FIDRENKE-118033 format. One record per residue: x, y, z of N, C-alpha, C, O in turn. Coordinates in steps of 0.05 Angstrom, whole numbers, padded with zeros to 5 digits, always signed. Atoms other than C-alpha are relative to their C-alpha. Layout:
% FIDRENKE-118033
XYZXYZXYZXYZ...
This chain:
% FIDRENKE-118033
+00002-00001+00033+02112-01564+02036+00002+00034+00004+00000+00048+00024-00007-00023+00016+02127-01501+01995-00023+00012-00002-00018+00036-00004+00029-00006+00014+02055-01485+01978-00019+00021+00030-00039+00034+00031+00013-00004-00031+02036-01465+02051-00004+00030+00001+00017+00038-00009+00006-00013-00001+02013-01401+02058+00016+00018+00017+00023+00040+00009-00012+00003-00010+02047-01397+02116+00036+00017+00000+00050+00020+00020-00024-00002+00014+02113-01372+02080-00008+00022-00001+00011+00034+00009+00005-00020+00009+02078-01309+02064-00005+00018+00028-00010+00043+00026+00012-00019-00013+02061-01286+02133+00025+00008+00022+00048+00000+00023-00012-00022-00005+02084-01236+02177+00029-00015+00027+00052-00011+00034-00035+00008-00018+02129-01272+02227+00013-00029-00017+00024-00047-00005-00017+00028+00004+02157-01328+02181+00022+00022-00008+00019+00035-00028-00025+00003+00011+02224-01307+02175+00017-00012+00001+00013-00035+00008-00023+00017+00010+02286-01330+02160+00020-00005+00030+00038-00021+00031-00002-00005-00018+02299-01308+02237-00010-00028+00016-00001-00046+00029+00025+00025-00017+02245-01354+02263-00004-00021-00005-00021-00036+00006-00006+00023+00015+02267-01406+02217+00016-00009+00010+00015-00032+00020-00028+00012-00015+02329-01413+02242-00007-00008+00024+00004-00029+00031+00001-00002-00033+02308-01410+02315-00012-00036-00004-00002-00056+00006+00018+00027-00007+02253-01470+02299+00013-00020-00015+00004-00042-00017-00022+00023+00010+02306-01508+02263+00024-00009+00029+00029-00028+00044-00031+00003-00024+02366-01504+02314-00020-00013+00020-00012-00034+00031+00012+00025-00023+02301-01530+02366+00001-00022-00014+00018-00037-00004+00005+00023+00002+02287-01586+02332+00026-00016-00015+00018-00038-00023-00028+00009-00008+02360-01608+02322+00005-00003+00019+00021-00022+00018+00004-00001-00026+02358-01603+02392-00003-00024+00017+00009-00033+00037+00020+00020-00013+02311-01654+02402+00004-00034+00000-00005-00048+00018-00015+00029+00010+02342-01726+02370+00019-00006+00026+00032+00014+00035-00021+00011-00010+02385-01771+02420+00023+00008-00008+00023+00019-00030-00014-00015+00005+02448-01749+02420+00026-00023-00027+00038-00016-00047+00002+00015+00039+02471-01810+02366-00010+00009-00026-00002+00012-00050+00024-00016+00021+02419-01783+02333+00016+00022-00015+00027+00022-00037-00009-00025+00003+02442-01712+02340+00022+00003-00014+00023+00022-00029-00014-00006+00006+02512-01728+02325+00006-00009-00039+00026-00001-00051+00010+00013+00025+02495-01762+02252-00011+00034-00018-00012+00036-00042+00026-00028+00009+02452-01683+02239-00019-00007-00018-00016-00026-00033+00017+00006+00003+02389-01679+02217-00007-00008-00042+00010-00003-00060+00006+00003+00034+02360-01698+02139-00037+00022+00005-00054+00021+00023+00011-00026-00002+02313-01635+02124-00011-00010-00020+00002-00021-00038+00016+00006+00031+02255-01649+02072-00018+00018-00009-00037+00026+00005+00010-00018+00001+02232-01603+02033-00036-00010-00026-00039-00025-00046+00016+00014+00020+02166-01614+01998+00004+00036-00028+00010+00058-00020-00003-00014+00011+02167-01569+01936-00016-00008-00029-00023+00005-00048+00027+00002+00025+02123-01602+01889-00018+00021-00018-00016+00025-00042+00008-00021+00009+02079-01547+01883+00006+00035-00009-00007+00052-00022+00000-00025+00003+02119-01486+01892+00027+00008+00006+00030+00012+00030-00018+00002-00012+02190-01476+01893+00000+00016+00034-00017+00030+00046+00002-00015-00028+02219-01456+01964+00000+00025+00010+00014+00042+00000-00012-00029-00004+02218-01399+01993+00038+00025+00007+00059+00021+00019-00027-00011-00009+02280-01354+02004+00010-00008+00023+00028-00024+00030-00012-00004-00032+02285-01343+02072+00002-00037+00011+00016-00043+00029-00003+00030-00003+02276-01425+02074+00040-00003+00003+00052-00010+00024-00020+00005+00004+02348-01428+02049+00021+00010+00012+00041-00002+00020-00015-00012-00019+02379-01364+02085-00003-00013+00031+00014-00013+00050+00005+00007-00039+02348-01393+02154+00019-00025-00003+00030-00025+00019-00013+00015+00005+02393-01458+02130+00025-00002+00002+00037-00023+00008-00012-00005+00009+02442-01429+02116+00010+00005+00027+00028-00010+00035-00004-00003-00035+02444-01394+02196+00005-00022+00014+00022-00028+00031-00002+00036-00018+02442-01458+02223+00011-00007-00003+00021-00014+00018-00029+00013+00000+02501-01488+02191+00027+00020+00013+00048+00014+00024-00019-00013-00022+02532-01425+02218+00002+00001+00022+00025+00003+00031+00000-00003-00023+02513-01423+02279+00002-00036+00026+00009-00037+00049-00003+00028-00002+02510-01504+02291+00018-00018-00014+00020-00042-00010-00016+00022+00033+02556-01533+02231-00005-00022+00013-00004-00024+00038+00005+00032+00007+02540-01606+02221-00022-00006+00007-00029-00029+00003+00035+00012-00005+02461-01604+02248-00012+00004-00014-00036+00007-00008+00023+00014+00019+02435-01612+02187+00026-00012-00018+00049-00004-00022-00027+00016+00016+02472-01664+02144-00010+00003-00023+00002+00017-00039+00012-00004+00030+02425-01671+02084-00026+00016-00008-00044+00010+00008+00017-00010+00011+02373-01628+02048-00012-00014-00018+00005-00024-00033+00014+00018+00011+02319-01669+02013-00009+00021-00020-00020+00034-00003+00026-00025+00022+02281-01615+01957-00011-00025-00020+00006-00038-00032+00019+00009+00007+02222-01656+01928-00009+00011-00012-00029+00024-00004+00011-00025+00015+02212-01618+01864+00007-00019-00028+00023-00036-00034-00013+00010+00031+02202-01627+01788+00029+00015-00005+00035+00034+00009-00022-00011+00003+02277-01612+01757-00005+00024-00006+00005+00044+00005+00012-00022+00010+02243-01565+01722-00001+00037+00020+00003+00060+00015+00012-00018-00016+02222-01526+01780+00021+00017+00019+00017+00040+00028-00016-00008-00002+02274-01513+01804+00020+00013-00009+00035-00006-00007-00003-00009+00020+02314-01471+01764+00033+00003+00005+00050+00003-00013-00031+00005-00006+02384-01472+01809-00003-00009+00021-00027-00013+00023-00015+00022-00017+02405-01508+01862-00004+00022+00024-00005+00046+00018-00024-00025-00023+02424-01469+01933+00011-00017+00015+00005-00039+00022-00018+00017+00001+02481-01480+01953+00001+00000+00031-00006+00022+00039-00014+00006-00025+02502-01503+02029+00020-00004+00008+00028-00027+00003-00020+00016-00005+02556-01509+02054+00006-00013+00022+00002-00005+00044-00011+00023-00021+02583-01568+02090-00040-00016+00002-00048-00030+00021+00024+00020-00001+02500-01595+02066+00001-00016-00019+00014-00005-00037-00004+00023+00019+02497-01653+02020-00035+00012-00004-00051+00011+00015+00038-00005+00008+02417-01625+01980+00005-00018-00027+00023-00025-00043+00007+00027+00024+02393-01672+01933-00026+00005-00006-00046-00003+00006+00029+00011+00011+02338-01663+01892-00018-00027-00008-00005-00044-00021+00007+00020+00013+02291-01714+01875-00028+00003-00013-00044+00013+00002+00026-00002+00016+02232-01714+01829-00025-00018+00005-00048-00015-00003+00025+00022-00007+02190-01773+01855-00007+00000+00033+00010+00011+00048+00000+00015-00026+02160-01800+01924+00026-00021+00010+00045-00021+00026-00018+00019+00006+02192-01861+01908+00032+00005+00002+00045-00008+00019-00024-00012-00003+02260-01826+01899+00008+00001+00031+00027-00010+00042-00004-00008-00024+02249-01799+01965+00002-00026+00018+00021-00029+00033+00001+00031-00012+02231-01876+01992+00030-00004+00007+00034-00019+00026-00020+00019+00008+02306-01887+01977+00019+00009+00030+00028-00005+00048-00011-00012-00029+02337-01835+02033-00010-00001+00024+00005+00002+00043+00008+00000-00023+02284-01844+02085-00031-00015+00011-00054-00011+00006+00018+00027-00003+02247-01898+02111-00031+00014+00002-00041+00034+00013+00043-00008+00002+02167-01887+02102-00006-00013+00029-00013-00037+00026-00001+00002-00026+02162-01899+02170+00004+00025+00020-00006+00027+00042-00008-00033-00012+02188-01825+02190-00021+00017-00029-00027+00038-00017+00015-00006+00015+02145-01801+02129-00025+00009+00006-00038-00011+00012+00025-00012-00001+02083-01761+02138-00020-00016-00024-00010-00028-00044+00012+00016+00026+02022-01790+02094+00005+00015-00027+00009+00004-00048-00009-00024+00027+02034-01724+02046+00015-00018-00020+00014-00020-00044-00029+00006+00016+02095-01758+02029-00003-00027-00002+00019-00038-00002+00001+00033+00004+02068-01837+02022+00003-00015+00030-00006-00036+00039-00005+00023-00022+02094-01854+02085-00028+00003+00033-00049+00015+00032+00024+00015-00014+02055-01881+02156+00009+00023+00019-00003+00041+00006-00013-00026-00021+02086-01822+02210-00018+00000+00006-00026-00002-00017+00020-00012-00017+02023-01811+02249+00007+00030+00013+00021+00034+00034-00017-00025-00005+02032-01731+02246-00029+00011+00001-00044+00009-00019+00014-00024+00011+01980-01680+02268+00012+00027+00014+00017+00022+00038-00019-00025-00001+02017-01607+02278-00024+00006+00032-00013+00015+00052+00008-00014-00023+01965-01590+02334-00003-00009+00027-00007+00004+00047-00007+00009-00016+01971-01647+02374+00023-00009+00010+00025-00022+00031-00021-00016-00020+02043-01626+02379+00003+00020+00005+00021+00024+00022+00006-00025-00019+02030-01560+02395-00009+00000+00031-00004+00019+00046+00014+00005-00023+01994-01585+02454+00025-00017+00023+00034-00013+00045-00030-00001-00020+02056-01623+02474+00016+00005+00012+00025+00002+00035-00034-00022-00002+02111-01585+02467-00010+00023+00025+00007+00029+00042+00005-00004-00014+02063-01544+02509+00003+00009+00019+00006+00031+00029+00007+00013-00029+02059-01588+02568+00032-00009+00001+00044-00013+00022-00025+00009-00006+02129-01608+02548+00028+00022+00009+00046+00020+00026-00021-00026-00001+02172-01542+02540+00011-00003+00030+00030-00016+00040-00001+00005-00031+02151-01524+02620+00021-00025+00018+00042-00023+00030-00007+00020-00003+02168-01582+02638+00023-00012+00005+00028-00023+00026-00025+00008-00003+02239-01601+02621+00007+00032+00006+00031+00034+00005-00020-00023-00003+02256-01526+02634-00002+00003+00032+00015+00018+00042+00003+00015-00022+02232-01552+02707+00018-00014+00019+00026-00012+00042-00028+00025+00000+02279-01609+02700+00014+00020-00007+00007+00035+00012-00031-00015-00008+02338-01562+02689+00003+00012+00018+00024+00013+00031-00014-00010-00019+02319-01518+02734+00011-00015+00031+00031-00009+00045-00010+00021-00032+02319-01576+02801+00027-00005-00011+00047-00005+00005-00030+00016-00005+02379-01602+02771+00021+00019+00005+00039+00012+00019-00011-00022+00001+02412-01527+02761+00006+00001+00045+00028-00003+00055+00000-00002-00026+02399-01519+02843+00003-00025+00019+00009-00023+00043-00026+00012-00020+02423-01589+02864+00027-00006-00012+00042-00020+00002-00029-00006+00006+02486-01584+02829+00004+00015+00009+00028+00017+00015-00018-00022-00020+02491-01525+02865-00002-00001+00026+00005+00021+00035+00010+00010-00024+02472-01552+02933+00028-00023+00007+00038-00028+00029-00021+00024-00017+02529-01613+02925+00019+00015+00002+00036+00013+00019-00024-00016+00000+02573-01560+02903+00007+00009+00022+00026-00002+00034-00003-00006-00039+02569-01525+02973+00003-00019+00010+00026-00022+00017-00012+00023-00019+02567-01586+03010+00025-00007-00011+00042-00004+00007-00029+00009+00008+02631-01608+02974+00014+00023+00009+00032+00012+00021-00009-00020-00005+02658-01542+02991+00009+00015+00027+00023+00035+00034+00005-00009-00027+02644-01543+03059+00033-00005+00016+00047-00024+00010-00038+00000-00010+02720-01526+03103-00015-00024+00017-00037-00033+00021+00002+00025-00017+02735-01581+03146-00010+00017+00033-00003+00039+00041+00009+00001-00031+02701-01583+03221+00028+00008+00029+00049-00001+00038-00028-00004-00018+02736-01549+03273+00003-00003+00030+00023-00001+00044+00014+00001-00023+02690-01559+03332-00022-00024+00000-00027-00043-00015+00033+00011-00005+02625-01584+03359-00025+00018-00011-00049+00014-00016+00020-00022-00001+02597-01522+03349-00002+00003-00033-00025+00005-00043-00002+00003+00028+02617-01522+03272-00010-00019-00005-00021-00015-00027+00007+00025+00012+02595-01595+03265-00041+00009+00005-00055-00003-00011+00014-00013-00008+02532-01563+03291-00012+00014-00021-00033+00003-00027-00004-00020+00007+02530-01507+03248-00019-00011-00039-00038-00007-00054+00008+00027+00030+02537-01565+03184-00015-00012-00004-00012-00024-00025+00017+00023-00009+02483-01603+03204-00022+00023-00008-00024+00029-00032+00001-00022+00002+02447-01548+03208-00014+00010-00031-00037+00010-00041+00001-00013+00034+02454-01518+03136+00001-00024-00013-00014-00024-00032+00012+00021+00019+02457-01587+03107-00029-00006-00004-00042-00009-00024+00034-00005+00009+02385-01591+03129-00010+00017-00006-00034+00012-00012+00011-00017+00012+02372-01527+03106+00005+00000-00036-00012-00002-00053+00005+00022+00033+02392-01548+03034-00014-00029-00005+00003-00036-00021+00014+00027-00001+02358-01611+03030-00033+00016+00005-00052+00012-00010+00044-00007-00004+02282-01572+03058-00001+00021-00034-00020+00024-00050+00011-00009+00025+02306-01528+02996-00008-00005-00026-00026+00003-00041+00004+00025+00029+02325-01584+02940-00036-00013+00004-00048-00021-00016+00017+00020+00001+02260-01618+02968-00027+00013-00008-00046+00004-00020+00031-00024-00004+02209-01552+02976+00008+00004-00032-00014+00010-00042+00005-00003+00019+02227-01544+02908-00014-00013-00031-00016+00002-00051
C-alpha cells in the first residue's frame, strides 16, 4: 500500500526497493518466472511514491521482462499522470472488482478482497531461516561440482603407485564432501 509510513523511512530508497523486487522476481518457478511478475500497487489512499517507479525502471533495465504488468489500484483522478515503464504494461484500476479480473482472489491478501493468508512477520521469520539454508545448498552444490570436475580431470594412471595415489585423493574428496 502506498499510504504506509515505510515510504518515508530513511532506508526506503529506489535502490533498496529495486533490490527487493529483484529478489521477489527470483522466487517463482522457471516457467512462471519467464512470464514475468504482476505487481499490484494499492494507491487508493495516496498516489505512489516516485521511488516506486524509479525502482521499477531500474529492475526492468537490470532484468528486462521480469515484470510483466503493474496494476495500479487507484482513483483515476488521484493518478494525474501515469508513469511510463518501458516494456511493462501499466493498468490503472478503479476498483477491487476490476483487480479481480486480472488477479485471482487466491493470490490477493484480505486487504484486497482476496483469500491469500499473509502475515509479514511470519514471512520474515521464514525468509531468515530459508536464506541461510539455500546459501548452504548453493555452497554444497559448488563443492560437489568442483570435486566432480577434479575427478573427471584426473590423468590416466601410469602404474600401481598412481592408482594408490588416485584412490587416496578420491577418498579425501569424499571426506571433504561428506564433512561439509
